C-alpha positions in Angstrom: -8.2 34.2 5.1 -8.1 35.4 1.5 -8.7 33.2 -1.6 -5.0 33.7 -2.6 -3.8 32.7 0.8 -5.9 29.4 0.6 -4.7 28.8 -3.0 -1.0 29.0 -1.8 -1.8 26.7 1.0 -3.3 24.2 -1.4 -0.2 24.3 -3.5 2.1 24.0 -0.4 0.1 21.0 0.9 0.7 19.0 -2.2 3.9 17.4 -0.8 2.3 16.8 2.6 -0.6 15.1 0.9 1.8 12.9 -1.2 4.3 11.8 1.5 2.9 12.5 4.8 -0.9 12.6 4.3 -1.1 8.9 3.5 -3.1 6.6 5.9 0.1 4.7 6.9 1.9 7.8 7.6 -1.0 9.2 9.8 -1.2 6.0 11.8 2.7 6.1 12.4 2.5 9.7 13.5 -0.5 8.9 15.7 1.3 5.8 17.3 4.4 7.8 17.9 2.5 10.6 19.5 0.3 8.4 21.8 3.4 6.3 22.9 5.4 9.5 23.8 2.5 10.8 25.8 2.3 7.5 27.7 6.0 7.4 28.4 5.9 10.9 29.6 3.9 10.0 32.6 6.6 7.5 33.7 9.1 9.3 36.0 12.0 6.9 35.3 11.9 7.6 31.6 10.6 11.2 31.6 13.6 12.5 33.6 16.4 11.3 31.2 14.4 11.3 28.0 12.1 14.3 28.6 13.6 16.6 25.9 13.2 13.9 23.2 9.8 13.0 24.2 8.6 16.7 24.0 10.3 16.9 20.6 8.2 14.0 19.3 5.0 15.4 20.8 5.5 18.7 19.3 6.4 17.3 15.9 3.2 15.2 16.1 1.2 18.3 17.0 2.7 20.2 14.0 1.7 17.2 11.7 -1.9 17.3 12.9 -1.9 21.2 12.6 -0.7 21.0 8.9 -3.2 18.2 8.3 -6.0 20.5 9.6 -4.8 23.4 7.4 -4.8 21.0 4.4 -8.4 20.0 5.3 -9.3 23.6 5.6 -7.9 24.5 2.2 -9.6 21.6 0.7 -12.9 22.5 2.0 -12.5 26.2 1.1 -11.8 25.2 -2.5 -15.0 23.2 -2.6 -17.1 26.0 -0.9 -17.6 23.7 2.1 -15.6 25.4 4.8 -18.6 26.1 7.1 -19.8 22.4 6.6 -16.3 21.2 7.5 -16.0 23.2 10.7 -19.4 21.8 12.1 -18.8 18.3 11.0 -17.5 15.6 13.3 -14.3 15.3 11.2 -13.6 19.0 11.7 -14.5 18.8 15.3 -11.8 16.0 15.7 -9.3 18.0 13.8 -9.6 21.0 16.1 -9.6 18.9 19.2 -6.2 17.4 17.9 -4.4 20.8 17.8 -5.9 23.3 20.3 -6.3 21.6 23.8 -2.5 21.1 24.4 -1.4 24.6 23.6 -4.3 26.2 25.5 -3.4 24.1 28.5 0.3 25.1 28.4 -0.6 28.7 27.9 -2.8 28.7 31.0 -0.1 27.3 33.2 -0.9 23.7 33.4 2.2 21.6 34.0 3.5 19.9 30.7 3.1 16.4 32.1 -0.7 17.1 32.6 -1.2 19.3 29.5 0.2 16.7 27.2 -2.4 14.2 28.4 -4.8 16.2 26.1 -2.9 14.5 23.4 -5.0 11.3 24.2 -7.7 13.1 22.1 -5.6 12.3 19.0 -7.0 8.6 19.2 -10.3 10.0 18.0 -8.6 10.3 14.5 -8.8 6.7 14.1 -12.5 7.1 13.7 -12.1 9.5 10.7 -10.6 6.7 8.5 -13.0 4.0 9.5 -16.0 3.5 7.3 -17.4 1.2 9.9 -18.0 4.1 12.4 -20.2 5.8 9.9 -22.1 2.5 9.4 -22.3 2.0 13.2 -23.7 5.7 13.6 -26.4 4.8 11.0 -27.3 1.8 13.0 -27.7 3.8 16.3 -30.1 6.3 14.2 -32.1 3.5 12.8 -32.4 1.5 16.0 -32.8 4.5 18.3 -36.3 3.4 19.6 -35.4 -0.1 20.5 -32.2 0.9 22.1 -34.0 3.7 24.1 -36.6 1.1 25.2 -33.9 -1.1 26.7 -32.3 1.8 28.3 -35.7 2.7 30.1 -35.8 -0.8 31.2 -32.3 -0.7 32.5 -33.1 2.4 34.5 -36.2 0.9 35.9 -34.4 -2.0 37.3 -31.5 0.1 38.5 -33.6 2.3 40.7 -36.0 -0.3 42.0 -33.0 -2.5 42.9 -31.3 0.4 44.7 -34.5 1.2 46.7 -35.1 -2.4 47.7 -31.5 -2.9 48.8 -31.5 0.2 50.7 -34.6 -0.9 52.7 -33.3 -4.5 53.2 -29.7 -3.9 54.0 -29.5 -0.4 55.4 -29.5 -1.5 59.1 -27.0 -4.4 58.8 -24.7 -2.4 56.4 -25.1 1.3 56.9 -21.7 2.0 55.3 -22.6 0.3 52.1 -26.4 0.7 51.9 -27.1 3.6 54.4 -28.1 6.0 51.6 -29.8 5.5 48.3 -26.8 6.9 46.2 -24.6 4.2 48.0 -27.2 1.5 47.1 -27.2 3.0 43.6 -23.5 2.2 43.3 -24.2 -1.4 44.2 -27.0 -1.7 41.9 -24.8 -0.4 38.9 -22.1 -2.9 39.6 -24.4 -5.7 40.0 -26.7 -4.9 37.0 -23.6 -4.7 34.8 -22.4 -8.1 36.2 -19.1 -6.4 37.1 -19.1 -7.5 40.7 -16.4 -5.6 42.5 -17.3 -7.3 45.7 -16.7 -4.1 47.8 -20.4 -4.2 48.9 -22.5 -7.4 49.0 -25.8 -8.2 50.6 -25.9 -10.2 53.7 -29.6 -11.2 54.2 -31.5 -13.9 52.3 -33.8 -11.3 50.8 -30.8 -9.3 49.7 -29.3 -12.2 48.1 -32.5 -13.0 46.1 -32.8 -9.3 45.0 -29.0 -9.5 43.9 -29.8 -12.7 41.9 -32.7 -11.1 40.1 -30.6 -8.0 39.3 -27.7 -10.0 37.8 -30.2 -12.0 35.6 -31.9 -8.7 34.5 -28.5 -7.3 33.8 -27.5 -10.2 31.6 -30.9 -10.0 29.8 -30.7 -6.2 29.3 -27.2 -6.3 27.7 -28.1 -9.3 25.6 -31.0 -7.2 24.3 -28.6 -4.3 23.5 -26.2 -6.7 21.8 -28.9 -8.3 19.7 -30.4 -4.9 18.6 -27.0 -3.7 17.6 -25.9 -6.9 15.9 -29.1 -7.3 13.9 -29.1 -3.6 12.9 -25.4 -3.7 11.9 -25.9 -7.0 9.8 -29.0 -5.4 8.1 -27.2 -2.2 7.3 -24.2 -4.2 5.8 -26.6 -6.2 3.7 -28.3 -3.1 2.6 -25.0 -1.5 1.6 -23.7 -4.6 -0.2 -27.1 -5.0 -2.0 -26.9 -1.4 -3.2 -23.4 -1.8 -4.5 -24.1 -5.2 -6.1 -27.3 -3.8 -7.9 -25.2 -0.9 -9.1 -22.7 -3.4 -10.6 -25.1 -5.7 -12.0 -27.4 -3.0 -13.7 -24.4 -1.7 -15.5 -23.5 -5.1 -17.1 -24.7 -5.0 -20.9 -25.6 -8.7 -20.4 -28.4 -7.8 -18.0 -29.4 -4.2 -19.1 -32.6 -5.4 -20.9 -33.9 -7.2 -17.7 -36.6 -5.8 -15.5 -35.8 -4.7 -12.0 -37.3 -8.0 -10.4 -34.9 -10.0 -12.4 -31.9 -7.9 -11.5 -32.9 -8.1 -7.8 -33.0 -11.8 -7.9 -29.5 -12.0 -9.5 -28.3 -9.6 -6.9 -29.5 -11.9 -4.0 -27.8 -14.9 -5.7 -24.4 -13.3 -5.9 -21.7 -14.3 -3.6 -19.1 -11.6 -2.5 -15.4 -12.6 -2.3 -12.5 -10.3 -1.2 -9.2 -11.3 -3.0 -5.8 -9.9 -2.5 -3.5 -8.7 -5.4 -1.6 -11.2 -7.7 -4.1 -14.1 -7.1 -5.3 -16.4 -10.0 -9.1 -16.2 -10.2 -9.4 -18.3 -13.4 -7.0 -20.5 -15.1 -6.9 -21.4 -18.7 -8.2 -25.0 -19.6 -10.0 -25.5 -16.3 -13.8 -26.3 -16.2 -15.7 -23.2 -15.2 -19.2 -23.2 -13.4 -19.6 -19.5 -12.6 -19.0 -16.0 -13.9 -17.5 -13.0 -12.1 -18.5 -9.4 -11.6 -15.9 -6.8 -10.3 -17.4 -4.7 -7.7 -14.1 -3.1 -6.9 -10.5 -3.4 -8.0 -9.0 -4.7 -11.1 -8.1 -8.0 -12.8 -5.8 -8.8 -15.9 -7.0 -11.2 -18.6 -4.0 -13.0 -20.3 -5.1 -12.9 -23.9 -3.1 -12.5 -27.0 -1.6 -10.3 -28.4 -1.9 -8.1 -25.5 -3.4 -8.6 -21.9 -6.5 -6.8 -21.0 -7.2 -5.3 -17.7 -10.8 -5.1 -16.4 -12.0 -2.6 -13.7 -14.9 -2.0 -11.6 -18.4 -2.6 -13.2 -17.0 -5.2 -15.8 -17.3 -9.1 -15.8 -15.7 -12.1 -17.0 -16.1 -15.7 -17.2 -19.5 -15.6 -18.8 -19.0 -18.3 -21.2 -19.3 -20.9 -18.5 -23.0 -19.8 -18.2 -23.4 -20.0 -22.0 -22.3 -23.5 -22.6 -18.7 -23.3 -23.0 -17.3 -24.5 -19.7 -13.6 -24.7 -20.6 -11.9 -21.5 -19.5 -10.0 -19.7 -22.4 -7.8 -17.4 -20.5 -6.0 -16.9 -17.2 -7.3 -14.1 -15.0 -5.4 -12.6 -12.2 -6.1 -9.7 -9.7 -3.7 -6.8 -10.0 -4.7 -5.3 -6.7 -7.2 -5.8 -3.8 -10.3 -6.8 -5.5 -13.9 -7.5 -4.5 -15.6 -10.0 -6.8 -19.3 -11.0 -7.1 -19.7 -14.7 -8.1 -22.9 -16.0 -10.0 -23.0 -19.8 -9.9 -24.2 -21.8 -12.9 -26.9 -23.6 -10.7 -28.4 -20.3 -9.6 -28.1 -18.9 -13.1 -30.2 -21.7 -14.5 -32.9 -21.1 -11.8 -32.9 -17.5 -13.1 -33.5 -18.7 -16.6 -36.5 -20.9 -15.5 -38.1 -18.0 -13.7 -37.5 -15.2 -16.3 -38.2 -15.9 -19.9 -36.6 -12.8 -21.2 -33.4 -13.5 -19.5 -33.4 -17.1 -21.2 -33.9 -15.6 -24.6 -31.1 -13.0 -24.0 -28.8 -15.7 -22.8 -29.6 -18.1 -25.7 -28.9 -15.3 -28.3 -25.7 -14.1 -26.5 -24.6 -17.7 -26.2 -24.9 -18.5 -29.9 -23.1 -15.3 -30.9 -20.1 -15.8 -28.4 -19.8 -19.6 -28.9 -19.7 -19.0 -32.7 -17.1 -16.3 -32.3 -14.9 -18.8 -30.3 -15.5 -21.5 -32.7 -14.3 -19.3 -35.5 -11.1 -18.2 -33.5 -10.2 -21.8 -32.8 -10.5 -22.8 -36.4 -8.4 -19.9 -37.5 -5.6 -20.7 -34.9 -5.6 -24.3 -35.9 -5.6 -23.7 -39.6 -2.3 -24.3 -41.4 -0.5 -21.1 -42.2 
């Protein structure tokens, strides 16, 4: 496709990105498509409403096709077309538009062909940052996970062989061959316990008990590895984000990396919705706030001030003036990092350069506030 054609697509895609390309719009289309696909498999509904179900499905397919074209145009503009096509996101986009038409073109019945629309559910992963984080955890914890998998396979095949030897004469249908015994081992090791094949001998019962215990232990190890890795990755990501915010605050720019690291570990992270009061004028304060993401409005005269990511407020509570002088309210979903007074004083005891900087800044700001109060209280 020529450069001019991609430019035209980019221009035509603007309304789509504004009205239909939002996350909410995408979820609504996805929900409508998946529900229509499921209802299409119900004969009682498919017969009277089949035309409307097909209309909904084709509209959803058209939506995802336009979305893919928009992504292609965007990648082309950024000289990243090849990277997009081989990326997981590009692969999911292509899976969302091609399988159904190909199935219909090859003569597959519509009721069966539209089952490929179930692949649309993969689009949920495109908008979930947690999946990228989980993928990183799998990469970092690949060796421990593989070790547990090897343990699982060892127990699986040994249990299959033992049960084949012990139970094959009494139950040739269930344990007569090793693949049949393997089915029992999988069901038992995963503690699913369908009950279709159960041991009858005493030795078989003992083996089954050991296999179930091994299954619980194996899946416990997997869960523990993933949970620990996910928690460590979350801490790492939060630490990097917090460090970036703290290092940009003028109040701490003169500190060495060890001091900034200590402050970063002391900060508490709080998620706050829009239009929530964070600080109220006249209240006693014992902490200061850093804005990691979002925005707050400080109610000061003559004009309220809005603070965005990377800024801070409430610092006077750490400098000796504990009475809040303004109301502070969130204007949208905001992530705040809180530094308590007790932790701040520990920092001052450990880092002399921080104590000196705080003392100098405290004198300057307290003097400024005192002059402001005297001016406001003076007769006109």
